[in-house]
Structure formats: C-alpha cells, structure tokens
N, C-alpha and C positions, 0 to 999 in steps of 0.2 A: 526147265530154264536152267540157265548157272547164271550164279551170281545174287545180287542180293534181290529181294523178291520183299515189294510192297502191299502189306497189309490195308493202306490207305484205303479207305471208302470213297473217296472222292478221287479216284483212277480210275471207278469204274465209267467215267464216258469217255477213255482216251478209247475203247473198243468202238465205240459206233463211228472214230478215225479211218478205221481200220476195216472198215465192213466187209469189201470185198476181197482183204485178204486173207482173214479169217474165215470165210467159208472154201475160199480155198488151199490153205495151205494147212490148217488144222486137222488130225484125223480123224475119220470116225471111228465111232467108239464100236466094241466088236456084237456080232451079233447076238453072240449069245448071252451079253450084259441085259439086251431085251428081253429074251426070252426067258431068263431068269427076272426080270423084274416084273413082266404076265405072270408067270408062275406064284413069283412068293406075295404079290400083290394079293391075288387070287380074281386077277381083274376078269369079268364075264366083255363079252363081246360089245354088250352096250354099255362098256361103263364111262363116265365122264371123270374127263381130267384137267388140270390146272396145271403150266408149267412155267413156271417165275424164269425168266431171262433166255429165253431161248435163243438170243441171236439170231444168226442168219436159219436156224431149224434145224440145226444139224442131228437133235436127239429127239427134234422134233416130228419129222418123216416118215424114221421109223415105225414111230407107235401110229401117227394117222393112216397110215398103209394097211393099217391093220383092222383099220376100221372103230378105231376110239373116234367120242367126240373131245376136241383140247380145244381149251380156252386159251393163249399161250401169250404171256404179257412182257414187252421188248421195251425199257425205257431211250432204247437208242434207234431214234428215228429214223438212220441206215441200213440200220440194222433189222429192225422191223421191215425196212419195205423190202428188203435183203430176203427175209423170211416168205411173205406175201409168193415173192417170183418161186422159190423156190417151193411154195406148197400151191403154185398155182393149178386149180383144177380141182383140190382137194374140196369138198363144201362141207366137208367135219371139222377142219382149224376154223377159228378166228383168232387172228392177231393184233391185240391192243396194245398198241404206244402209250405207256405208262412204268412206274415201278412196282412192285408188286404192296409197297410200303401206299403210294396213296390210292391205290384201284378201289375203287367202288364196286364191289357188288350187290348182284341184285340178290335182297333180300331173302330166294329161295335158294338163292345158289348154295349148293351140296355135290360132292365130291368122289368121287372112290378115291384118287389119286391124289397129289398134291406132289410134283416131283421138279426138280433142279440139278442141272448139270452141268457144274463147272463155274454156277454162276452163288450159289446160297449162300457164301462167303461175303460177297457185297452187298446184302441185306442186312441193315437193322436189325438185331437176334432182340434187342426188345420187342422190336413189332414181328417181325418174320413170324416166327417161333409160334404164339397164341394166335396168331390169326389164322395159319397155317392151317391149326387145331379146330379154330373155329369153321373153317370152311369144310372139313370134311366130314360127311357122312361119320355112324358111330362105330362102322366097322373098318372106316378110312384107313388109308396110310401115308406116312411121308417114303417121297422115296429121294435121299438125294447121293448123286456120283461126278464125277470130276474124273479128267485125264492128267497125270502130271509127267515130270520125267524121275523113270528109272535105271536104278544103276545096280542092276543083278549082278552076280559074279560072270565076269567075263564083257563085262560091258566094254564099248567100244574107246580105246587109248586115246583117243583123243581127245577125250572130253576132258582129261589132265592137262591137255597146251590149252586147251579154252581157258581153263580157270584160271590157268596165268596171266592170258589176257585179261580178265578178271583182276585181277586184282593188280595189274599195272595200269588201272583208269578207275582205282577206287570204291568200284562195283562187287567185292568180293561181302559178302556177309553169311557164310556157312558157317554154323559150327561145328563141323566136320566134313573131311574130305578122303575120301568118297564119303558119300554119303550112305548110311545101310542101306542093303540090299530090300528087295520091297518082302514082306513078311508073311510067311504062308498061312498062316492061322487066318479065322475069318474077320478083323480086322470091326469087332463090334468097342464103340466106346465105352471105356472104365470108368466107375465112380459117376458121380454128379457131370453134367455139360450142361452148353447151352439150355436145348431144350426141355431138361429133363422135369419141368414142373410139369408139363404138358403131352411128353412122349414118351414110351419106353423103346429101347433100342431093341427091335426084334430077330433080324436075321441081315446078313451081311456075305458078300463073296468081293472076291479079289480077280481082276485079271491084267496079265501082264504080255505085250507086244512089242514086237518091235519094224521102225521103219525104215528103210532110207531115202538117204536126202542129197542131191544134188548139190552145190554151195549156194545157187537161186533160189535153190527152194527150201534152202536152211534157214537162208536168209530173209526168205517169204513169212517163215516160221516164227523165229526173233521180232519180225514188224507185227505181230496180233499178241506179245507180251506189254501189257501195261507200263512192266518199270524199262522196258526198252525203248518202248514208244515215247513214254517223258524223257527219258532219258538225254541229257547235255549232248547236243547235236556234234561238238567233239569230240566228245568220248564215244559216238554211238559209233563214229566214223569210224577213229581207232579200233574199237572193238571191232568192225565188218572186216578192216579193212586186213586184218589179220588172221580172223577165219578165214578170208575166201583164201589167202597165201596157204594155211595149215590146210584145208581142205583141195584144195586145185594142188599142192603139192603129189597128193595120193595120185597114182596110176591109174583108177578108175575113176578120180574128181569122187569119191562116195561116200557117203558116213552112216553108221548107226545110231537109229537115236532108239531107247525105250522107255514103252509111255506104262502105264499102271495106272489101274482105276480100281476105284474102289465102291461100290454099291450098296448104301446102307438103305436100311427101308425101318421107319420106327409108327407104331402103333399109336394113337390118339388113346389116351388115359383117359378112365370114364370121368364124366363129367359130376 
C-alpha cells in the first residue's frame, strides 16, 4: 500500500466489509514459506494449530491440506463465512467467529503452533502475547508473517506517480520515498519487543516476489486495505481516477507490484 497506513485497531473491522474482494484480490503466500514454517517449527503430521485472524482462509488452506488439525479464530462474520466455504470438505479445520482476545479455549487446549498471517498487528499486545504463550505446548512456537508492498531496486516506476496522487489528496504519510528496499538478512527483532517477556525470537525467513495487475485488479486490491476502505469517498474517487488514468496509459495496461513477507518464529520462554 502507498500513502497513509493506519495502525488503529478500530480499523480491523473494515476488512469484513471486503470479504469477497479480500479472497480474490490478496496474493497467496509463497509455497516455500509454508515449507519453511513446517520445517522450522518441527511440526509432526498430527500437530495441532491455532490460527489468529485467518480472514477468508488464505493461510489456512495450505496447512490444512497438509493434514494438520486447525482451529481458526476470525472476528469478522463475513470473512468467517468465506473461510468456511473455502475450507469446505476439510474435516480437520474449525472456524470460530470470535476475536483471539475474547476466545475462551477449553481448559485442556494446548497447541504445537499458534500462527497469524497479516493479522497479529490487530491483536491487543497486552493480551495476545501472554495468551499465545499460555496456549502452547512446552516446545510449541508462535509464527507471525504477513505480506506488504516491497520496493526492490528496479521497482515499477509508476508507483512514483501513484505517490504523487496520494500527496495531492493529503494521504501521503511515508517517512521516506522511495521506501528502503527489503533487507536480505534474517529480519529477527532486535532488543526488546512487545512479546519479549513471553517469547524469544528464534528464526526468520524473508520472501520477495512480484505480481502483475490490470487496472481493475489493482483497484480491487486497494479496496482490501483498511486505509482505503476508510478513506473519504471524494478522496478515494480522485485517487482511483488518477490511478486508472496512469495504468490505462500503458500500452499493455499492466503494472508490477512487489511483495515482501517475513516469517518469524518465536519460542515460548520457560515458565
């Protein structure tokens, strides 16, 4: 996403308004991310997983197909319904419509892995980190990953023009342009972080990939971002008109957006 990115947790409900678009427009995570996750977490075939914020199930289905038993907690009723449709026929997955904070697990609940894909930042850290630790088996781990806009060397220059459109509507809130290219190191958190009283960051992997978009598919993608959903209608109309004009001016009508994802695994500290 370009422009202002809001971290306000009260925006998390906006995603439920875009359940169908989220399923169709958001990219899938790379297959090698799941391979690394299973390997780094040491998941046995009969492992039990808890997913926080599955949305329509984009990061649920690849792991469910591997046979793991999964409980997925999705607060949005429309997204939860979409996830159930996408996971239909898989008896090893249960989607529960609730927030992680409000969920009351069975007294015997203990998971090999708690994981969250592009959703952990919406969880109240004062509840999320200790609750995740309490739900893990002694050797269990917490995995957090997501997907964000990346600007490697040679990124599509049309995003420079897009950024000017955000400036014109007063939605430019980036500290640096262009953003720093994605790092090539492990990406492990340095020093104290929100969960450092409960976990130690043990391993990390980074993935960068590119995806092409038409004007319609790119607008559909933007309509899944909380900042765009919550944007004033007049500003959004002006922005999208400009984006449509710029993309349509290209001979092939295509743009290339790079994505970056960092998978980080945290091991629970001894109690």
